[in-house]
N, C-alpha and C positions, 0 to 999 in steps of 0.2 A: 504494499499500500504506499502511496505517496500522498503527503498532505502539505499544502501552502497555508501558513499560519500568518495572518497579518496582525499588527499592532500598532498602537501609535495614535489612532484617531481620536477626535474629541471635538471640543468647541473653542473657537478662538475669534477674537475680534478682528475685524478688517485691518489688514496692514500686518497682522501678526503672522507667525510662523509655526508650522508643525513638521514633525518628522515621522514619517511611517516606515515600518520594517516589515519584511516578509522573510520567513525562514522556511526553506524546503527541507522535508524530512521524509525518511523511508528509504526503500531500496531504489537508488538513483545510479545509473551507471554513466550519466552524463547529461549536461544541461547545454542547450543550444543559446536559449536566451531567456530572460525574465524580464517582466515589465508590470506596468500599473495600467489599469483601465478605471474609469469612473462612470457612474451612471447617476445623474441627477433625476429628481422626480419628474415624470412625464417625457423623458428624453431617452435617446438610445445611448447604450453604453459605448464609450469613446476612448480611444488610446490616449494616454497621458505621456507615458514614456518607456522606452525599451532598452535594455542593455543586452549586448551580444558577449558571450564568453570567449569567443575566440581572440577578439581583438580589443574588447572593452568599449566598442564604439556604441554611440547612443543616438536615439532618435526621439524627438519630442513634438508634441502637438504645438502648433503655433501659439495657441492661447496660453501656453505655460513657459515658452522659451524665455530664458533669463530670469525666471522666478523659481523654478524647480530644477532640482538636480537629482539624477538617479546615480547610484553607485552600488557596487557589489563587493562582497567578501568570498572570495572563491573558496577560501578552506571552510567556510561554514554554510556555504549554500545559502547566502542571505543577501537581500537587497535592501536598500534604503530609498526612500523619496524624501528628500529635503525640500520642503515647500515654503517660500517666503513671498512676502507682499500678497499675502491672500486676500481674496475678494468674495463677497456673497456669492459670485457666479462660480466659485470653486467648491461650493457645497454639493456634496454627492456622496454616495457610497463608493469607496475606492476598493478596487479588487486587484489582487496580485495574480499574475499569470505567468506561466513558465511551459516551454517546450522541452521535454527531457526524455531520456531513455529510462524506462522504469524497470521493474522486477521481470516483466515479459521480454525485455531486450527489444522493445518497440518504442519508437518515438511517438509520444502522445502530448497533447495539451492538457494543463491542469489549471484550476482556479481556485483561489481562496474563497473564504466564506464572505469576506468584504468587511470593511470597517468604515464607520461613518465619520465623515469631516463635515462640520457645520461652522460656517463662517458668518458672524453677526455683523450688521452694519453699524 
């Protein structure tokens, strides 16, 4: 079994910062990429940021560029999302996402349960 467990969500005022973390656990033989998506009420889930394990290259949604930073700890199979300059538009459930080789030796996509981020004005 593989699990992605998020932590670090919460309530913050506009302009503030939060740091989200995601830890992958279980039988994992390799990780191609990990990232964060978010879903606001009444909206579709959208990509926030991705990081690739091969070269640590990153990809960000235009709406978060310059404000959010994704990073990873290869030894711990964890990623963080440092969020600053938060606005009410960043309010959403944030989901950790990973593409990895699991116990079956197949590459599969996994999702965490999500963590709520609420930004008050």
